[in-house]
N, C-alpha and C positions, 0 to 999 in steps of 0.2 A: 353447493357443487362450490360457485363462484370459492366462497369462503376456506370450501375444504383448499383448492388452489392455491388460494395466496397464504393460506399454512404453510403448504410444500417449497415454492416459493420463499420462502420469509426461511424456511427450516433448510433450504440451503445459500440461501446467500450467508446464512450463519454456521453453517459448515468450511463453504470454504473462505469467511474470515476470519476460522479460526487455521486452518488451510493455510491462509494467507502468511497469521502471526509467527507460524509452524516455521516456513517457510522462512519470513526477516529474521526471524530470530535466527536459524541455522546459517541466514547469511553472517548477523550482525559476530558470531560465535567465527566463525571461519575469517572472516577481514580481522578481529583482535588476534584471531592465531600469526594473522602474517608479520605480525607488532609482539605476537612473542608473551601478549600479552596470560599472565592465571590464572584460573578457574575461576574469579574474584569477577578478574579486571571480564573474560569473557563473557560471563552472566549479565555482568554490568552492559555488553557493548549488545548481548543481542537482547534485553530487553529497553532497552529504548531504541534500538530500529525496529522492534516490534511495533514500539506502544509510545512511542518519542509522538509520533504523525495524531491522532491520534488524541495526548492528551493533552497538547496544545491547542486540538482545534473545540477542545473540550473549553477550557479557559478562555479559549476566548470569545467563543458564544455564551458564556454563565454559564459553563452545561455538570456544577456540580452536584458530588462528586464524580469526578470527571470514572469511563464505564469501567472499567478494568476492577476499581478500586470495588466495586458493585458485584466479583461476581469471577469467584478464583480460582473461575477456566481458564483465560488469558497466565495468568499464573503458571499457571501449573504446564500449560504449553509448552510456558519458556523455558523452564524449566526440566523438561523435558526434549526442548530439543539440544536443547545444552549436549547432553549428555550422552542422546546417539552421534554430539557430533565428535564430542571426547572419544564416546567410543569407538565411531565408525570413517574416524577423523579420512581415513585415505582411500572409502571407498565414497563418501560423499563429494570429496574434491573431484571426483569423477563424473559426479550427476551434475556435471555445471550446465546442462542443457533441459534438465528436464528441470533443475533447478530456476531456471533463467522459465519457464510456462509459467512456475507453476507462482513463482516470483512473479507474473505479470497478468495473471489472475487475481491477485493479494492486488495490486493496486490501486486493479479492475472496481472489485469488490469494496477497496476504504473508500474509491471515490463516491463508489454511488452510496453509499453506508453515509457515510462524513457532508453528503451533501445532501439525501432527502433529511440526517438529523437535524442542518441548519438551518432550513426553509421547514420545516414545522414547529417552529420556533417565532415563525417569521423572521427570518433572514434576507434581504435583499436578495434577488437568484444571481448577479454577478458576483457580491461575495460568499456566496450559499457553493459556487461554480469553487472557487476558493478556498473554498473551507476540506469544500471534496481532494483539492488538488492536494494537501496543507496536510489531511489523514492519508494521505497518498504512500507520503513523497517527505515529509521532514523527516520521518523514523533515517534514516536511511541519509538524510543532510549532516541529521545531528550525530549518526554514528560513521560518520566521516570527518566532518570536524577532530572528533576527538581521539580518532587514534592520526590525522595530521593529512589525510585526503583533500586532493581535490572534489565536492561534489557531485554524480553523476550529473548532476539534473543544470551543472554551469560547465556542462565540457556541451559537445559537442550529438550526442545523442541526443534523439527525439526520447525523450521521458514526461518532463510533468507537463510538455505540448498535449503530450498523449495524453491527459488525466483532465487538462481545459475543452479541449476538445471532444471529448467524454463529456463532459461537466454538461457544457452548453447547448451539446445534442439531448441532453438531458431535461433539461430547462424549456426545450426547443418543443420534444416532445410531450411534457412537463403542457406543455399550455395548451395544447391542441389536443388534447382529452383522454391523452393516453395512459393506461392506468400503471400505477406503481411496478407490480409483478414485468408487463409487456416492455414497459418504460428501461426496469435498466438489465433484460435481459441481452437486449436492443444497443442499452450507452456500453456494461461491461463486451459486450460481443465485439463491437467498433470499439474498443479501448484495448481490445487484446489482438484487437488485425493491423489497425497503426504501431503500437511497440515491433508486432515479429516483423513484418515490413518496413521496416523506419533498418532494421537489424538488420534485416535479410537480403535489403540491400542498402544499407549503407548512408541510409539519409535521415542531415543534420542540419540543424540554423549551423549557417557561416558563420564563419568568427571575425571577429572585429583585425587581427590584426594575423595577418595570413604572415605562409614563409617566403621570408624573403630568399 
């Protein structure tokens, strides 16, 4: 029965991984539309948004070929996301809250998957937390740089910090002997909760230079 539960959890994580990829790709396509890029440009921005973080992580930890090269499903999901954005652009723009929720789920799942992948090849836990964060947020950073915007993680909003906090919790629970399935559920829930509460109550880090 234990193997069945583990399989079920892994299937759920894989589903969330694809959902996160889909939503990140839509986020990239929408960002590209604000800069009036053509369909190819939008597809490229969608690609780096959805897969940039995982690609950088895999290159840093020496895991090659990188994940998306071994599974065509990710590219298919991105192309579908771009197509959906192109066809239903006006409707999707009105779903900001829904996209925010899926985006939050995406960064939470990507954090756990990236962290676990690093731990499996014996990366130091502190570095593994960074790899989890990179998986979650670097795609968005690359996207914003390419379209000439200040990346979200460099603003006052709590974003990368939620991933770091969740990753640190994952390591603590792992050292306490908590199984991966339960640990993943707790960590993902905490990251989602931190992100939602930070937005709801406008919680953020202070700026170095305050308004004069």
